[in-house]
C-alpha positions as CSV (number, residue, x, y, z in Angstrom):
1,M,-13.9,17.4,-4.0
2,I,-12.3,16.8,-7.4
3,T,-13.9,14.5,-9.9
4,A,-12.6,11.7,-12.2
5,E,-13.4,14.0,-15.1
6,L,-11.2,16.8,-13.8
7,V,-8.3,14.4,-13.1
8,R,-8.7,12.9,-16.6
9,E,-8.7,16.4,-18.1
10,L,-5.5,17.4,-16.4
11,L,-3.5,14.2,-16.3
12,E,-2.7,11.0,-18.2
13,Y,-2.4,7.9,-16.1
14,S,-0.7,4.7,-17.1
15,P,-2.4,1.7,-15.5
16,E,0.7,-0.5,-16.1
17,T,3.3,1.8,-14.6
18,G,1.1,3.7,-12.2
19,L,2.6,7.1,-13.3
20,F,0.7,10.3,-13.9
21,R,1.8,12.8,-16.5
22,W,0.5,16.3,-16.9
23,K,-1.5,17.1,-20.1
24,E,-1.1,20.4,-22.0
25,R,-3.2,23.2,-20.5
26,P,-5.2,25.8,-22.2
27,S,-3.4,29.2,-22.2
28,R,-5.9,30.6,-19.7
29,S,-4.6,28.1,-17.1
30,S,-3.3,29.8,-13.9
31,W,-1.2,26.8,-12.7
32,K,2.5,27.4,-12.7
33,A,5.4,25.0,-13.1
34,I,3.3,22.3,-14.7
35,W,4.7,21.1,-18.1
36,P,3.0,18.8,-20.5
37,G,4.4,15.3,-20.4
38,K,6.2,15.8,-17.0
39,V,5.7,13.1,-14.5
40,A,3.4,14.4,-11.7
41,G,4.3,14.3,-8.1
42,S,7.1,13.6,-5.6
43,L,7.6,11.1,-2.8
44,D,6.7,12.2,0.7
45,S,8.6,11.1,3.8
46,K,6.5,7.9,4.0
47,G,7.2,6.8,0.5
48,Y,3.8,7.8,-1.1
49,L,3.7,9.7,-4.3
50,R,1.7,13.0,-3.9
51,F,0.9,16.0,-6.0
52,Q,-1.6,18.9,-6.2
53,V,-4.7,18.9,-8.2
54,A,-7.0,22.0,-8.1
55,G,-5.1,23.4,-5.1
56,R,-5.2,20.3,-2.9
57,T,-2.5,17.7,-2.4
58,H,-3.6,14.1,-3.1
59,K,-1.9,10.7,-2.8
60,A,-1.4,9.3,-6.3
61,H,-2.8,5.8,-5.4
62,R,-6.2,7.4,-4.5
63,L,-6.2,9.5,-7.7
64,A,-5.3,6.3,-9.7
65,W,-8.4,4.6,-8.2
66,L,-10.6,7.6,-9.0
67,Y,-9.1,7.9,-12.6
68,V,-9.8,4.2,-13.4
69,H,-13.0,3.5,-11.5
70,G,-14.6,6.9,-11.7
71,E,-15.2,7.2,-8.0
72,W,-13.3,7.7,-4.8
73,P,-12.4,4.4,-3.0
74,K,-14.7,3.4,-0.2
75,G,-12.0,2.7,2.4
76,E,-8.3,2.7,2.3
77,I,-6.1,1.7,-0.7
78,D,-3.7,-1.2,-0.1
79,H,-0.5,-1.5,-2.2
80,I,-0.5,-5.3,-2.6
81,D,3.3,-5.6,-3.0
82,G,3.9,-3.2,-0.1
83,D,5.6,-0.7,-2.3
84,R,3.9,2.6,-1.6
85,S,5.2,4.2,-4.8
86,N,3.9,1.4,-7.1
87,N,0.6,2.9,-8.2
88,A,-0.1,0.4,-11.0
89,I,-3.8,-0.3,-10.9
90,A,-3.2,-4.1,-10.6
91,N,-1.2,-3.4,-7.4
92,L,-4.1,-1.4,-5.7
93,R,-7.1,-2.8,-3.8
94,V,-9.7,-1.3,-1.4
95,A,-9.1,-2.4,2.1
96,T,-10.3,-1.7,5.6
97,A,-7.7,-0.1,7.9
98,R,-7.2,-3.4,9.7
99,Q,-6.7,-5.3,6.4
100,N,-4.3,-2.6,5.1
101,Q,-2.1,-3.1,8.2
102,Q,-1.9,-6.9,7.9
103,N,0.4,-7.2,4.8
104,K,2.9,-4.5,5.9
105,T,6.4,-5.6,6.4
106,A,7.3,-5.8,10.1
107,K,10.3,-4.2,11.7
108,V,13.3,-6.5,11.8
109,N,13.4,-8.6,14.9
110,A,15.9,-11.2,16.1
111,S,14.3,-14.0,14.1
112,G,14.0,-12.0,10.8
113,F,10.4,-13.2,10.5
114,R,7.2,-11.5,11.3
115,G,5.4,-12.9,14.3
116,V,8.3,-15.0,15.4
117,S,10.4,-14.6,18.5
118,K,13.1,-16.6,20.4
119,M,11.9,-18.4,23.5
120,G,14.8,-20.2,25.1
121,R,16.1,-22.6,22.5
122,K,12.8,-22.7,20.7
123,W,10.9,-20.2,18.5
124,R,7.4,-18.9,19.3
125,A,4.8,-17.8,16.7
126,L,2.2,-15.2,17.7
127,V,-0.4,-13.7,15.4
128,T,-2.4,-10.5,16.2
129,I,-6.2,-11.0,15.8
130,N,-8.6,-8.2,16.6
131,G,-5.8,-6.3,18.4
132,R,-4.9,-9.3,20.6
133,R,-1.8,-11.4,20.3
134,T,-2.7,-15.1,19.9
135,H,-0.3,-17.9,20.6
136,V,0.2,-20.2,17.5
137,G,2.9,-22.5,18.8
138,I,6.5,-23.3,19.8
139,F,8.8,-24.6,17.1
140,D,12.4,-25.9,16.7
141,T,13.3,-23.4,13.9
142,P,12.3,-19.9,13.1
143,E,11.3,-21.1,9.6
144,A,8.8,-23.6,11.1
145,A,7.4,-20.9,13.4
146,S,7.1,-18.5,10.4
147,A,5.3,-21.1,8.4
148,A,2.8,-21.6,11.3
149,Y,2.4,-17.8,11.6
150,E,1.7,-17.4,7.9
151,A,-0.9,-20.2,8.0
152,A,-2.7,-18.7,11.0
153,A,-2.5,-15.2,9.4
154,A,-3.8,-16.5,6.1
155,E,-6.7,-18.3,7.9
156,H,-7.8,-15.1,9.6
157,Y,-6.8,-12.4,7.1
158,G,-7.1,-14.2,3.8
159,E,-5.5,-12.4,0.8
160,F,-4.4,-9.5,3.1
161,A,-2.1,-11.7,5.3
162,Y,1.5,-10.8,5.3
163,K,3.8,-13.4,3.6
164,G,7.5,-13.4,3.7
165,R,10.4,-12.2,5.8
166,S,10.4,-9.1,7.8
167,A,13.1,-7.3,5.8
C-alpha cells in the first residue's frame, strides 16, 4: 500500500482545485510518460479521475484524502456536490456506503423529483430507509411531495440527504 509520503514525493496536489500534477523525477526513475507539471490522471467510465502510482491505479479522491490527512480514509469518500471529478478537499468527506448513496442524483422519473411519483391526480412521496421504501404522504403538487421527501430524508440521513431535482 502506498503512503502519504510517497504520494507527496511524486505529486503536487491543489486542495482548492482538486488536481494533482506530477513532480520532476530523479533521472533514475523508471516511470515512462510522466512529465513534470502535467495534470495526473484521466476520467474513467463512471466519471472518477484515476491514475497510477507505484504500479497501481488509484482514484484521485482517495489519494487526495491520503495526501491531506496522511492516512487512507476509513470508509468511502463522498463527493458532497455529486461531481465525481471534483476532488477539492472541501468537497470530500468520509461516509459509509449507505450515506454515500443518499445524496446521489436519482434517475429522471416522470415527476422530475427524487422520491416522487404520480398517483392518479396526486403525487406520492416515498423515502428509502434501511432498504425499505417508507410512505411519506400524498400531495397536490410534485413540488410539495418533493419538499416532504427532502424533509423526511434530512431527518433520517442528515447532511447526507439528497437535496434538489433528479436531473
